[in-house]
C-alpha positions as CSV (number, residue, x, y, z in Angstrom):
1,X,-114.9,-100.6,58.8
2,X,-114.2,-104.2,59.9
3,X,-114.0,-104.9,63.6
4,X,-112.3,-108.1,64.7
5,X,-113.4,-108.8,68.3
6,X,-111.7,-111.4,70.5
7,X,-113.6,-112.9,73.4
8,X,-111.9,-115.0,76.1
9,X,-109.3,-115.1,78.8
10,X,-105.7,-116.0,77.9
11,X,-105.1,-117.2,81.4
12,X,-107.4,-120.1,80.8
13,X,-105.7,-122.1,78.1
14,X,-107.6,-122.4,74.9
15,X,-110.0,-119.7,76.0
16,X,-107.2,-117.3,74.9
17,X,-107.5,-118.1,71.2
18,X,-109.1,-114.8,70.4
19,X,-106.2,-112.8,71.9
20,X,-103.7,-115.1,70.1
21,X,-105.4,-114.5,66.8
22,X,-105.4,-110.7,67.3
23,X,-101.6,-110.9,68.0
24,X,-101.1,-113.0,64.8
25,X,-103.2,-110.4,62.8
26,X,-101.0,-107.5,64.3
27,X,-97.9,-109.4,63.2
28,X,-99.1,-110.0,59.7
29,X,-100.2,-106.3,59.2
30,X,-103.7,-105.0,58.8
31,X,-105.7,-103.6,55.9
32,X,-106.7,-100.0,56.4
33,X,-110.1,-99.8,58.2
34,X,-109.6,-102.9,60.3
35,X,-109.9,-102.5,64.1
36,X,-108.7,-105.1,66.6
37,X,-110.7,-105.3,69.8
38,X,-110.2,-107.6,72.8
39,X,-113.2,-107.6,75.2
40,X,-111.7,-110.5,77.2
41,X,-114.6,-112.1,79.1
42,X,-117.0,-109.1,79.0
43,X,-119.3,-110.1,76.1
44,X,-121.5,-107.1,76.9
45,X,-118.6,-104.8,76.0
46,X,-119.0,-105.9,72.4
47,X,-122.1,-103.8,72.2
48,X,-120.0,-100.7,72.8
49,X,-118.1,-101.5,69.7
50,X,-121.0,-102.5,67.4
51,X,-121.8,-100.2,64.6
52,X,-124.8,-100.5,62.2
53,X,-122.7,-100.9,59.2
54,X,-119.4,-102.6,58.6
55,X,-118.4,-106.2,59.3
56,X,-117.9,-107.6,62.8
57,X,-115.9,-110.8,63.2
58,X,-116.0,-112.4,66.7
59,X,-113.4,-115.0,67.7
60,X,-114.2,-117.2,70.6
61,X,-113.4,-120.6,72.1
62,X,-116.7,-122.5,71.9
63,X,-117.6,-126.0,73.1
64,X,-119.4,-127.3,70.0
65,X,-118.8,-131.0,70.4
66,X,-116.2,-130.9,67.6
67,X,-112.6,-132.2,67.6
68,X,-110.3,-129.9,69.6
69,X,-108.9,-127.2,67.2
70,X,-111.8,-127.4,64.8
71,X,-112.8,-124.0,63.4
72,X,-116.4,-123.3,62.6
73,X,-117.8,-120.1,61.0
74,X,-121.4,-119.3,62.0
75,X,-123.9,-116.4,62.4
76,X,-125.6,-115.0,65.5
77,X,-128.8,-116.8,64.5
78,X,-126.9,-120.1,64.8
79,X,-125.2,-119.5,68.2
80,X,-127.7,-121.4,70.3
81,X,-127.5,-124.3,67.8
82,X,-123.7,-124.4,67.5
83,X,-122.5,-123.8,71.0
84,X,-123.0,-126.5,73.6
85,X,-121.5,-124.5,76.4
86,X,-120.6,-120.8,76.6
87,X,-117.8,-120.1,79.1
88,X,-119.1,-116.5,79.5
89,X,-122.4,-117.7,81.0
90,X,-120.4,-118.5,84.1
91,X,-119.4,-114.9,84.4
92,X,-122.4,-113.1,83.0
93,X,-123.7,-112.8,79.5
94,X,-122.8,-115.2,76.8
95,X,-122.8,-114.6,73.1
96,X,-126.5,-115.5,72.6
97,X,-127.6,-113.2,75.4
98,X,-125.4,-110.4,74.2
99,X,-126.8,-110.6,70.6
100,X,-130.4,-110.7,72.0
101,X,-129.7,-107.6,74.1
102,X,-128.1,-105.8,71.2
103,X,-131.0,-106.5,69.0
104,X,-133.6,-105.4,71.6
105,X,-131.9,-102.0,72.0
106,X,-131.3,-101.5,68.3
107,X,-127.5,-102.0,68.4
108,X,-127.1,-105.3,66.5
109,X,-124.9,-104.9,63.4
110,X,-126.2,-106.1,60.1
111,X,-123.1,-108.3,59.5
112,X,-121.7,-110.4,62.3
113,X,-119.7,-113.5,61.8
114,X,-118.6,-115.8,64.6
115,X,-115.5,-117.9,64.3
116,X,-115.7,-120.6,67.0
117,X,-112.8,-122.8,67.9
118,X,-113.3,-126.0,69.8
119,X,-111.1,-125.9,72.9
120,X,-109.1,-128.8,74.3
121,X,-107.8,-127.3,77.5
122,X,-109.7,-124.6,79.6
123,X,-107.7,-124.6,82.8
124,X,-106.1,-121.7,84.7
125,X,-102.5,-120.8,84.0
126,X,-102.2,-122.9,80.8
127,X,-101.3,-121.8,77.3
128,X,-103.0,-122.8,74.1
129,X,-103.1,-126.5,73.4
130,X,-101.2,-127.6,70.3
131,X,-104.4,-128.4,68.5
132,X,-105.9,-124.9,69.0
133,X,-102.6,-123.1,68.4
134,X,-102.3,-125.0,65.1
135,X,-105.7,-123.6,64.1
136,X,-104.5,-119.9,64.1
137,X,-103.5,-119.8,60.4
138,X,-106.9,-121.1,59.4
139,X,-108.6,-118.5,61.6
140,X,-106.4,-115.7,60.2
141,X,-107.3,-116.9,56.6
142,X,-111.0,-116.9,57.4
143,X,-110.7,-113.4,58.8
144,X,-108.8,-112.2,55.7
145,X,-111.6,-113.6,53.5
146,X,-114.2,-111.6,55.6
147,X,-112.1,-108.5,55.2
148,X,-111.7,-108.9,51.5
149,X,-115.4,-109.5,51.1
150,X,-116.2,-106.3,53.1
151,X,-113.8,-104.3,50.9
152,X,-115.2,-105.8,47.6
153,X,-118.8,-105.1,48.7
154,X,-118.2,-101.6,50.1
155,X,-115.3,-100.3,48.0
156,X,-115.7,-101.9,44.5
157,X,-112.7,-101.6,42.3
158,X,-110.3,-101.1,45.2
């Protein structure tokens, strides 16, 4: 199983990139065994969706000091190194804290990939900025690569 998990709030401009990517994936059609999940701003809710096996791809707007719209793929071990600010920390747990908690209770999946997108606008009642919206095809392509890798590893010859 592959779980694509969106984090963020679409009412806050580029923080809604995860939800926008889920919509693009729905429009393109999904491979069998791919589940789309939107946890909005509740990073802890990710733990309820974690499974020991499978691939988990998390999409989030992340202040990384990059050019707005930049897309960076990284792992849970790199979260604290990559993310300069985590919008979720204002509301509760951020990604790093969620991963630490999941590991401490034995719920951290083996394969987790984070796709961070550098936001330009994180303001109430704004849509995605042009730079972040333009990154959606690249994000979808990265996700499709992760799905193919999962299928090839777990279902050879398919």
